[in-house]
N, C-alpha and C positions, 0 to 999 in steps of 0.2 A: 387741417381740421379733421376730426374723427367723424366716420359715418355711424350713424345709429340706425339699426334696424328695430322695427316695431314689432315685437312679437305678441303684442296683446292680442292681435285679430287671429291668430294662430292658436293661441290658448284658448281664446273665446269659442273657437269653431270646434275645437277638440273637446271642450266641456259640452257643447250642444250635442255632438256627436255621443259623447259617454251618456248624457242624459236620455236621449233616443233609446240608445241600447237599454238603459236602466228600465225606461218606460215599456220597451216591448218585453223585457224580462218579465217585469212585474204584472202585464197583461197576461201574458202567456202562463205565469204562475197562477193566477186567478183562475184561468181555465184550467189548468191541471188540477187545481184542487178541487173543482167541482166534478171533473172527471172522476178523480179518486172517491170523492163523496157518493158519485152516482153509483160506483160498483160497489162501495161499502154498503150502502143501506138505501140511497134516495131511487134506486131504481124500482122499488117497491111502492112508491108513494104516488098516487094517482096525480096527474097534471105536473105536479113540482117535479118529479122523476124526469120526465121529458125536457122539462124547462132547464134542469142542471144539465142534462146531455147537450142540449142548445147551447147553453151558456158556454161549457167547454170548448164545445167546436167553435164558437164565434172567438172566445178569447185566445185560442191557440192560433187561429187564423190571424186575428187582428195582430196579434204579436209577431208572428211570422212577417206579415205586411210591413209592420212599422221598420222592421230590421231592413226589409228590401227595397222599400219605397220611401223617399223623402218628399210626402205629400201631405199637405195641410188636412185634406179629408181623411186620410187615415188617422192622422193624429186625433182630429174630431171625433172620429168614430170610436177610438180606443179610449178616449177621455169619457165619452157618453157610455159606451161599454161599461168602465169601471165604475162611473158615478150611478148608473142605473142599476147593476148589479148591487152596489151598497144600498140604494134607496130600496129595492127589492127585499133585501136581508131585513133592514129596518123595518119596512111594513109586516114583514113575515114574523118578526119577533114581537111587534107591538100590538097588531090586529089579526094576524094569520094571512095567508095567501093560497087561495084555492083550497080552503078547508084544512090547511096544515099550519100550525103555529110552531115556529122555531124559537129555541131558547138562546137568549143574547150573549151569555158567557159560556165558554167551554174552548179547549185548545182549537178546534178546527174554526169555530166562529171566529175567535180572535185572530186567527193566522189569515184567513180569508177576509176579514174586515181590514185589517192592518194592510194587506197587499193590495187591495181595492181602494184603501184611502190614499196609500201612497201612490198608486198609479193615477188617480183623480188628480191629485195635486201636481205629480210631475208634468201630466198633460196638459194641464193649465198654465203651466210655466212655460213649457213649450210653446203653447199657443201664445202666451203673450210675446215670447220672443220673436215669432214668426209677424206679429203685427208691428214689433218694434223695426224690424227690418225693412 
């Protein structure tokens, strides 16, 4: 009788590793976009400029931590970072934030929003995977 090897667990594990890597890159990319924007313009904006710099530091740190550690707390922090950044962006476009009102549409706004939305969704899916196991 032939022996069969179940490869589904290995494929699933490989997919989870790839998804974690993608989430790490997306979170780091959100931080990198905010760092670029801080240098480009936001270093001149009172309060919001400092928040852009802090956002960049946190995004780059969490992206690195996601690559280095397989920890649900890091994944929660990364998902919270991405979702929180997206919420702050929407608030700043709708009502303004610390006296600064952002526009919703534009190349950098769309890039940052897309990266943050993708990071939020991917982190949520990975968190759901943690709960399943």
